[in-house]
C-alpha atoms as a printed R data frame, in Angstrom:
    type eleno elety resid chain resno       x       y       z
1   ATOM     1    CA   MET     A     1 -65.662 -82.081  -7.455
2   ATOM     2    CA   ASP     A     2 -66.839 -79.040  -9.424
3   ATOM     3    CA   LEU     A     3 -64.354 -77.306 -11.709
4   ATOM     4    CA   ILE     A     4 -64.858 -73.803 -12.987
5   ATOM     5    CA   ILE     A     5 -62.459 -72.917 -15.795
6   ATOM     6    CA   VAL     A     6 -61.575 -69.298 -16.262
7   ATOM     7    CA   PHE     A     7 -59.514 -68.555 -19.336
8   ATOM     8    CA   ALA     A     8 -57.256 -65.555 -19.288
9   ATOM     9    CA   ALA     A     9 -56.231 -63.664 -22.421
10  ATOM    10    CA   THR     A    10 -54.378 -66.672 -23.847
11  ATOM    11    CA   TYR     A    11 -54.956 -70.393 -23.793
12  ATOM    12    CA   SER     A    12 -51.609 -71.160 -22.160
13  ATOM    13    CA   SER     A    13 -52.364 -69.047 -19.106
14  ATOM    14    CA   ALA     A    14 -55.584 -70.815 -18.189
15  ATOM    15    CA   ARG     A    15 -56.292 -70.906 -14.464
16  ATOM    16    CA   VAL     A    16 -58.598 -73.354 -12.899
17  ATOM    17    CA   LEU     A    17 -60.476 -72.374  -9.802
18  ATOM    18    CA   ILE     A    18 -61.209 -75.449  -7.817
19  ATOM    19    CA   SER     A    19 -64.066 -75.878  -5.434
20  ATOM    20    CA   GLY     A    20 -63.734 -78.946  -3.274
21  ATOM    21    CA   SER     A    21 -60.659 -80.963  -2.453
22  ATOM    22    CA   THR     A    22 -58.810 -82.177  -5.530
23  ATOM    23    CA   GLY     A    23 -55.252 -82.133  -4.313
24  ATOM    24    CA   PHE     A    24 -54.109 -79.350  -6.626
25  ATOM    25    CA   GLY     A    25 -53.402 -76.919  -3.797
26  ATOM    26    CA   ASP     A    26 -53.490 -73.318  -5.014
27  ATOM    27    CA   GLY     A    27 -55.612 -74.014  -8.060
28  ATOM    28    CA   LEU     A    28 -52.865 -73.933 -10.690
29  ATOM    29    CA   ILE     A    29 -52.813 -76.879 -13.072
30  ATOM    30    CA   ASN     A    30 -49.834 -78.058 -15.094
31  ATOM    31    CA   PRO     A    31 -50.478 -76.872 -18.679
32  ATOM    32    CA   VAL     A    32 -49.238 -80.152 -20.176
33  ATOM    33    CA   ILE     A    33 -51.719 -82.216 -18.124
34  ATOM    34    CA   PHE     A    34 -54.453 -79.660 -18.821
35  ATOM    35    CA   ASN     A    35 -53.765 -79.808 -22.586
36  ATOM    36    CA   GLN     A    36 -53.899 -83.615 -22.524
37  ATOM    37    CA   HIS     A    37 -57.212 -83.444 -20.668
38  ATOM    38    CA   LEU     A    38 -58.677 -81.031 -23.213
39  ATOM    39    CA   ASN     A    39 -57.508 -83.166 -26.127
40  ATOM    40    CA   THR     A    40 -59.100 -86.305 -24.681
41  ATOM    41    CA   THR     A    41 -62.419 -84.615 -23.870
42  ATOM    42    CA   GLY     A    42 -62.744 -82.808 -27.193
43  ATOM    43    CA   MET     A    43 -62.865 -79.405 -25.511
44  ATOM    44    CA   GLU     A    44 -59.888 -78.073 -27.437
45  ATOM    45    CA   PRO     A    45 -60.124 -74.276 -27.799
46  ATOM    46    CA   LYS     A    46 -59.758 -72.682 -31.199
47  ATOM    47    CA   PRO     A    47 -56.258 -71.300 -31.689
48  ATOM    48    CA   LYS     A    48 -55.953 -67.584 -32.258
49  ATOM    49    CA   LYS     A    49 -55.172 -66.529 -35.780
50  ATOM    50    CA   PRO     A    50 -51.639 -65.102 -35.772
51  ATOM    51    CA   THR     A    51 -51.462 -61.437 -36.594
52  ATOM    52    CA   LYS     A    52 -48.740 -60.114 -38.837
53  ATOM    53    CA   LEU     A    53 -46.840 -57.081 -37.683
54  ATOM    54    CA   THR     A    54 -46.011 -54.664 -40.482
55  ATOM    55    CA   ILE     A    55 -43.570 -51.794 -40.574
56  ATOM    56    CA   ARG     A    56 -46.527 -49.500 -41.277
57  ATOM    57    CA   GLU     A    57 -48.026 -50.360 -37.887
58  ATOM    58    CA   LEU     A    58 -44.725 -49.620 -36.193
59  ATOM    59    CA   LEU     A    59 -44.215 -46.286 -37.981
60  ATOM    60    CA   THR     A    60 -47.789 -44.939 -37.808
61  ATOM    61    CA   PRO     A    61 -47.414 -43.347 -34.343
62  ATOM    62    CA   HIS     A    62 -44.243 -41.602 -35.510
63  ATOM    63    CA   VAL     A    63 -45.556 -39.985 -38.709
64  ATOM    64    CA   PRO     A    64 -45.243 -36.382 -37.407
65  ATOM    65    CA   ALA     A    65 -41.590 -36.907 -36.461
66  ATOM    66    CA   LEU     A    66 -40.915 -38.572 -39.805
67  ATOM    67    CA   ALA     A    67 -42.551 -35.629 -41.596
68  ATOM    68    CA   VAL     A    68 -40.272 -33.185 -39.762
69  ATOM    69    CA   GLY     A    69 -37.309 -35.388 -40.687
70  ATOM    70    CA   LEU     A    70 -38.395 -35.366 -44.336
71  ATOM    71    CA   ILE     A    71 -38.683 -31.565 -44.326
72  ATOM    72    CA   ALA     A    72 -35.187 -31.420 -42.814
73  ATOM    73    CA   VAL     A    73 -33.839 -33.658 -45.585
74  ATOM    74    CA   VAL     A    74 -35.371 -31.337 -48.178
75  ATOM    75    CA   GLY     A    75 -33.747 -28.382 -46.357
76  ATOM    76    CA   GLU     A    76 -30.391 -30.157 -46.509
77  ATOM    77    CA   GLY     A    77 -30.810 -30.741 -50.231
78  ATOM    78    CA   ILE     A    78 -31.684 -27.097 -50.851
79  ATOM    79    CA   ALA     A    79 -28.670 -25.949 -48.815
80  ATOM    80    CA   ASN     A    80 -26.397 -28.277 -50.774
81  ATOM    81    CA   LEU     A    81 -27.742 -26.890 -54.044
82  ATOM    82    CA   LEU     A    82 -27.240 -23.288 -52.879
83  ATOM    83    CA   GLU     A    83 -23.644 -23.761 -51.660
84  ATOM    84    CA   PRO     A    84 -21.839 -22.895 -54.945
85  ATOM    85    CA   TRP     A    85 -23.932 -19.802 -55.747
86  ATOM    86    CA   PRO     A    86 -22.164 -17.292 -53.451
87  ATOM    87    CA   LEU     A    87 -18.862 -18.357 -55.011
88  ATOM    88    CA   LYS     A    88 -20.336 -17.761 -58.476
89  ATOM    89    CA   ILE     A    89 -21.479 -14.315 -57.395
90  ATOM    90    CA   VAL     A    90 -17.998 -13.424 -56.123
91  ATOM    91    CA   LEU     A    91 -16.115 -14.832 -59.114
92  ATOM    92    CA   ASP     A    92 -18.420 -13.496 -61.822
93  ATOM    93    CA   GLY     A    93 -19.739 -10.303 -60.287
94  ATOM    94    CA   VAL     A    94 -16.869  -9.004 -58.160
95  ATOM    95    CA   LEU     A    95 -13.590 -10.362 -59.543
96  ATOM    96    CA   ARG     A    96 -14.328 -10.575 -63.283
97  ATOM    97    CA   SER     A    97 -16.899  -7.803 -63.439
98  ATOM    98    CA   ARG     A    98 -19.114  -9.901 -65.643
99  ATOM    99    CA   PRO     A    99 -22.826  -9.173 -65.413
100 ATOM   100    CA   ILE     A   100 -24.836 -11.947 -63.775
101 ATOM   101    CA   HIS     A   101 -27.884 -12.930 -65.825
102 ATOM   102    CA   GLY     A   102 -31.278 -14.205 -64.766
103 ATOM   103    CA   TRP     A   103 -33.197 -14.102 -61.540
104 ATOM   104    CA   LEU     A   104 -30.027 -14.115 -59.406
105 ATOM   105    CA   ASN     A   105 -28.908 -10.805 -60.955
106 ATOM   106    CA   ARG     A   106 -32.305  -9.241 -60.283
107 ATOM   107    CA   LEU     A   107 -32.215 -10.470 -56.673
108 ATOM   108    CA   ILE     A   108 -28.736  -9.049 -56.056
109 ATOM   109    CA   GLN     A   109 -29.467  -5.702 -57.722
110 ATOM   110    CA   SER     A   110 -32.738  -5.268 -55.851
111 ATOM   111    CA   THR     A   111 -31.077  -6.188 -52.543
112 ATOM   112    CA   VAL     A   112 -27.646  -4.506 -52.596
113 ATOM   113    CA   GLY     A   113 -27.342  -2.616 -55.859
114 ATOM   114    CA   GLU     A   114 -24.284  -2.437 -58.165
115 ATOM   115    CA   ASP     A   115 -21.561  -1.774 -55.546
116 ATOM   116    CA   LYS     A   116 -18.905  -4.558 -55.592
117 ATOM   117    CA   VAL     A   117 -18.238  -4.361 -51.849
118 ATOM   118    CA   ALA     A   118 -21.962  -4.665 -51.155
119 ATOM   119    CA   VAL     A   119 -22.175  -7.664 -53.512
120 ATOM   120    CA   LEU     A   120 -19.218  -9.236 -51.657
121 ATOM   121    CA   LYS     A   121 -20.943  -8.633 -48.304
122 ATOM   122    CA   PHE     A   122 -24.132 -10.145 -49.744
123 ATOM   123    CA   ALA     A   123 -22.160 -13.235 -50.822
124 ATOM   124    CA   CYS     A   124 -20.646 -13.549 -47.317
125 ATOM   125    CA   VAL     A   125 -24.067 -13.299 -45.674
126 ATOM   126    CA   ALA     A   126 -25.382 -15.845 -48.183
127 ATOM   127    CA   VAL     A   127 -22.558 -18.267 -47.267
128 ATOM   128    CA   ILE     A   128 -23.374 -17.902 -43.561
129 ATOM   129    CA   GLY     A   129 -27.113 -18.292 -44.182
130 ATOM   130    CA   ILE     A   130 -26.640 -21.377 -46.353
131 ATOM   131    CA   ALA     A   131 -24.280 -22.925 -43.784
132 ATOM   132    CA   ALA     A   132 -26.795 -22.225 -41.008
133 ATOM   133    CA   LEU     A   133 -29.631 -23.762 -43.046
134 ATOM   134    CA   ASP     A   134 -27.493 -26.831 -43.724
135 ATOM   135    CA   ALA     A   135 -26.465 -27.198 -40.070
136 ATOM   136    CA   VAL     A   136 -30.002 -26.810 -38.689
137 ATOM   137    CA   SER     A   137 -31.444 -29.163 -41.302
138 ATOM   138    CA   SER     A   138 -28.733 -31.757 -40.728
139 ATOM   139    CA   TYR     A   139 -29.168 -31.663 -36.946
140 ATOM   140    CA   THR     A   140 -32.969 -31.840 -37.200
141 ATOM   141    CA   GLU     A   141 -32.847 -34.734 -39.654
142 ATOM   142    CA   LYS     A   142 -30.411 -36.742 -37.528
143 ATOM   143    CA   TYR     A   143 -32.298 -36.013 -34.302
144 ATOM   144    CA   PHE     A   144 -35.736 -37.014 -35.595
145 ATOM   145    CA   THR     A   145 -34.666 -40.060 -37.607
146 ATOM   146    CA   THR     A   146 -32.561 -41.366 -34.712
147 ATOM   147    CA   SER     A   147 -35.436 -40.767 -32.281
148 ATOM   148    CA   VAL     A   148 -37.895 -42.606 -34.511
149 ATOM   149    CA   ALA     A   149 -35.442 -45.476 -34.946
150 ATOM   150    CA   GLN     A   150 -35.027 -45.755 -31.175
151 ATOM   151    CA   TRP     A   151 -38.780 -45.663 -30.539
152 ATOM   152    CA   VAL     A   152 -39.506 -48.234 -33.254
153 ATOM   153    CA   THR     A   153 -36.832 -50.505 -31.786
154 ATOM   154    CA   HIS     A   154 -38.403 -50.029 -28.354
155 ATOM   155    CA   ASP     A   155 -41.881 -50.830 -29.691
156 ATOM   156    CA   LEU     A   156 -40.611 -53.876 -31.547
157 ATOM   157    CA   ARG     A   157 -38.832 -55.179 -28.447
158 ATOM   158    CA   ARG     A   158 -41.919 -54.567 -26.332
159 ATOM   159    CA   ILE     A   159 -44.084 -56.518 -28.798
160 ATOM   160    CA   LEU     A   160 -41.541 -59.312 -29.023
161 ATOM   161    CA   TYR     A   161 -41.175 -59.600 -25.244
162 ATOM   162    CA   SER     A   162 -44.940 -59.665 -24.734
163 ATOM   163    CA   HIS     A   163 -45.156 -62.411 -27.368
164 ATOM   164    CA   ILE     A   164 -42.425 -64.384 -25.604
165 ATOM   165    CA   GLN     A   165 -44.323 -64.048 -22.332
166 ATOM   166    CA   ARG     A   166 -47.516 -65.365 -23.940
167 ATOM   167    CA   LEU     A   167 -45.810 -68.532 -25.176
168 ATOM   168    CA   SER     A   168 -46.738 -71.740 -23.395
169 ATOM   169    CA   LEU     A   169 -44.695 -73.046 -20.530
170 ATOM   170    CA   ALA     A   170 -43.973 -76.188 -22.542
171 ATOM   171    CA   TYR     A   171 -42.253 -74.041 -25.177
172 ATOM   172    CA   HIS     A   172 -40.079 -72.399 -22.536
173 ATOM   173    CA   ASP     A   173 -39.237 -75.795 -21.039
174 ATOM   174    CA   GLN     A   174 -37.805 -76.874 -24.400
175 ATOM   175    CA   LYS     A   175 -35.624 -73.778 -24.842
176 ATOM   176    CA   ARG     A   176 -32.548 -72.807 -22.877
177 ATOM   177    CA   SER     A   177 -33.088 -69.871 -20.545
178 ATOM   178    CA   GLY     A   178 -31.095 -67.182 -22.347
179 ATOM   179    CA   ASP     A   179 -31.630 -68.157 -25.990
180 ATOM   180    CA   LEU     A   180 -34.754 -66.108 -26.604
181 ATOM   181    CA   LEU     A   181 -33.590 -62.869 -25.009
182 ATOM   182    CA   SER     A   182 -30.022 -62.974 -26.291
183 ATOM   183    CA   GLY     A   183 -31.250 -63.740 -29.787
184 ATOM   184    CA   SER     A   184 -33.772 -60.917 -29.745
185 ATOM   185    CA   ASN     A   185 -31.264 -58.416 -28.309
186 ATOM   186    CA   SER     A   186 -28.669 -59.216 -30.936
187 ATOM   187    CA   CYS     A   187 -31.044 -59.334 -33.926
188 ATOM   188    CA   LEU     A   188 -33.305 -56.331 -33.320
189 ATOM   189    CA   PRO     A   189 -30.709 -53.585 -33.859
190 ATOM   190    CA   GLY     A   190 -29.839 -55.159 -37.211
191 ATOM   191    CA   LEU     A   191 -33.439 -54.815 -38.374
192 ATOM   192    CA   LEU     A   192 -33.412 -51.038 -38.273
């Protein structure tokens, strides 16, 4: 009775190809009996060193999308800072006829001149432009961050499910059938 042992990627999925009649049928051996045999013969394989999964490894493929999201957040911040300026232009330059000082005055005078109606039109266009910048930035930020969150959740589930599939049959015999999947489905969304 000659046995040829072919190990697959993991120890728990070892298949034994049998030449000769041994009574095992299709060549699959019960992992518990196989583990006992290895322990008694001293042929115990070295366990794999567990690898730690870091958030950096999960986010690395999504760096371009995260960069676009970061630029969108900066755009939102700039739009929020610019929101009160058109109101200042209208109140100080049009209604009170007070001269506006600094770089804002130079920008307005070089763009529209001294006419109050033109300054008012400039303020209206500025309000529309700032609102458009805020809307586009907000949409872009939400789209890209939500997409990255969904993809990271997908990757994490894929890694977790492949790990669950690589566990030994003895481990699965000890657990109830739905515990692993229901636990992973309820806990993963809370991680992100």
